N, C-alpha and C positions, 0 to 999 in steps of 0.2 A: 668644500669651500672654506671651512674653518680649519685652522691649524690644530693638530692634535693637542698642542700645549694649552689651547683655550679650554679644553675639557678638563685638564688638570687644574687650571685656575678656577673653573666653575666648581669642581669637586672641593677645592680648598675653601671657596666662599661658602658653599653649603655647609661644610663642617664647622666653619667659624660661626655661621648663623645658628646652626644647631646648638653649639656650645653656649651661645648667648640667648637662646630662646627667641630668635628673630625670624619673622616670616617676610617673604619678598613678593613684590609685584613688579611688572615691567610695563612701560608704555612706550611703544616703538613706532617710529615712522620709517626713516630711511633704512633701518635694519630689518624691517618686515618680519619681526618675530625671531630673529637669530639669537638674541640674548636669551629669550625664553627657551629656545631650542637647545642652546648650550647647557642651560641649567637642567632642563628636563631630560637630557641625554644621560644624566647620571642617575643610576638606580637609587631609589629611595628619596628622590628629591621632593616628593609630594609632602613630606612633613615640614618643608621650608618654603617651597615655591607655592604661593597661593593662587596667583593668576597673572595672565599677560594680556595686554591690550595691544592689538596691532591697529594703529590709527594712521593709516597711510594718507587718507584724504583729510582735508580741512574739516569737512562735515563730520567725519568720524571723531576727530579731535574734539569738536564741539559736543556731539551727542553722547559719546562714551566717556569722555573725561571732563566735560564741562568747561573746556577752554572757550572763553568768550570770543565770538566772531569779531568783535571790535578789536580785540587784541591781535588776532591774526591779521586783520585789515591794516592796523597801524604799524605793527612791527614785523609782520611776515611770519610764516610758519617756522622758518629757520631763524630763531632768535632766542636770546636768553629768557625774555618774559614768557614765551610760549613753552620753552623747555621746562621752566619752573611750574607753569600752570599744568602741564602734562603730568609732571611728577606728583604734584599735590592732588590732581584729579584722580590719579591711580590710587593714592592713599584714601581719598574720600570715598571712592567707589569699590573698595575692597576691605578685607580685614587685615591686610598686611601691615607690618610695622615699618617697613622700609621699601621705597619704590625708586626705580630709576627710569628716566625718560631719555630718549634719543631722537633728535630731529636734525636733519642735515641735507646737504646736496651731494649725493653719491655719484652723480654724473652718468654718462659722459656729458649730457647737456644739462641745462637748467641753471648754470652758474651765471654770475654777473660780477662786475668789478667789486661791488660791495659784499657779495656773497658768492665767493668762487667755489667751483667744484672742489670738494674735499672739506668744506666748512661743516663742522658738526658741533652742535650744542648738546651737552649732557646735563642732566640735573638729577640729584638724588634728594628725596624728601623723607624725613623720619616723622612718624605719627606724633603730633604734639611737639615737634622739634624743628630743628633748622632745615633749610633747603640749601644745598651746595650746588653750584653751577660751574661748569668747565666749558671753555671754548677750545676747539682743536681745528687745525687745518691739516688733514691727512693727505699725503701724496699718493699717487697711483691711480689705477683704474677703479671701476665701480666695485669689483669684488674685494680689492685691497682696502678701499676706503670703508666698506661695510665690515670687513673682518677687523680692521683697526678700531672701529667704533665699538664692536662687541667687546674686544679686549679692554678698551678704556672704560666701558660701562661696568664690566666685572670688577675692575680695579677700583672704581669709584665706590661701588657697593661695598667692597671689602674694607676700604678706609672708613666708610660710614659705620659699618657693622662693628669694626674694631673700636670705635669710639672717637 
């Protein structure tokens, strides 16, 4: 499912984090753990990768990450505020220094004019630091959208880890 180049990007991210003494966590919805899988496919990743949360349902976002139900009700699970809350929840509920979250509409159904299939929100949070958010609309089928989301999440983590 994932392009072999993704594993090269994951290995480079792990090396960068190792060099800077940064540990990672993931909070994933539409990718269903694929970001964590890309990172943990690399031998020795356990010194950098602290944990991953797969919070596919709204209830999981609430109970595992502390995303307020009211936020999901007002903005929807696929939104900037929820992506931010997922990333900060992953930091709060782990010992990681840096966390990424992914929430989106991977399709083929579930899209709307306001939130089309391919819409993905990413957020990266640094412990006691800033939260960075990105909005993407990825073309393609479900597998392509999920793979593009993984690639974008790794790139966002790398930019945050680099400073």
